[in-house]
C-alpha positions in Angstrom: 103.5 80.6 107.4 102.7 80.6 111.1 99.2 79.0 111.0 98.2 81.0 114.1 98.8 84.3 112.1 96.9 83.4 108.9 93.8 85.5 109.9 96.0 88.4 110.8 97.8 88.2 107.5 94.6 88.0 105.6 93.2 91.0 107.3 96.4 93.0 106.8 96.7 92.0 103.1 93.0 93.0 102.5 93.2 96.3 104.4 96.6 97.6 103.4 98.5 95.6 100.8 95.8 95.1 98.2 94.9 98.8 98.1 98.6 99.7 97.7 99.1 97.2 94.9 95.9 98.2 93.1 97.2 101.7 92.8 100.3 100.6 90.9 100.5 101.1 87.1 99.5 98.0 85.2 97.6 96.3 88.1 95.3 93.6 86.8 94.6 91.5 90.0 95.8 90.0 93.2 94.9 86.7 94.8 95.9 85.4 98.3 95.5 81.6 98.5 95.6 79.4 101.6 97.1 76.2 100.3 97.0 74.3 103.6 99.8 73.0 105.8 100.9 76.6 106.5 101.4 77.4 102.9 100.2 80.8 101.6 100.4 81.6 97.9 99.8 85.0 96.3 99.4 85.8 92.6 99.8 89.3 91.3 98.9 90.2 87.7 100.4 93.2 86.0 100.7 94.3 82.4 104.5 94.2 82.2 107.3 92.4 84.0 108.8 95.8 85.1 105.4 96.6 86.8 105.4 93.1 88.4 108.9 93.7 89.7 107.8 96.9 91.3 104.9 95.1 93.0 107.3 92.6 94.4 109.4 95.5 95.8 106.3 97.1 97.3 105.1 93.8 98.8 108.5 93.2 100.4 108.6 96.7 101.9 105.0 96.1 103.2 106.1 92.8 104.9 108.8 94.7 106.8 106.4 97.6 107.7 103.9 95.1 109.1 106.6 93.2 111.0 105.5 89.9 109.4 109.0 88.5 108.9 108.7 86.2 111.9 105.4 84.8 110.6 107.1 83.9 107.3 109.7 81.3 108.3 110.9 80.7 104.7 112.0 83.1 102.0 109.2 83.6 99.5 109.7 81.8 96.1 109.1 84.1 93.2 108.0 83.0 89.8 107.2 85.4 86.9 106.4 85.1 83.3 103.8 85.9 80.8 100.3 84.5 81.0 100.0 82.1 78.0 96.4 80.9 78.6 93.6 82.1 80.8 89.8 82.1 81.3 87.9 84.0 83.9 84.6 83.2 85.5 83.2 83.0 89.0 85.8 82.6 91.9 85.5 79.2 93.6 87.5 77.3 96.1 90.3 75.3 94.5 90.1 71.6 95.4 
């Protein structure tokens, strides 16, 4: 990710992508994580893999609409699968 555009991306994700994703069937959560060194990671949680696939399509369309391709120099890496363990609590910064 172009480091100079991280704030822009964060604002756009908050203002327009997250509301769009949260309206999709099966939505259970979305996280945008700044991992440092220009790496941005997002995690979307949906009830089914088909719903997650639809969210990927919506997010890809959104990137094109927002003209963010130039800010994302590498093709996103997608990983999907069932959650096999989890616990929730207060959100904190990962270290």
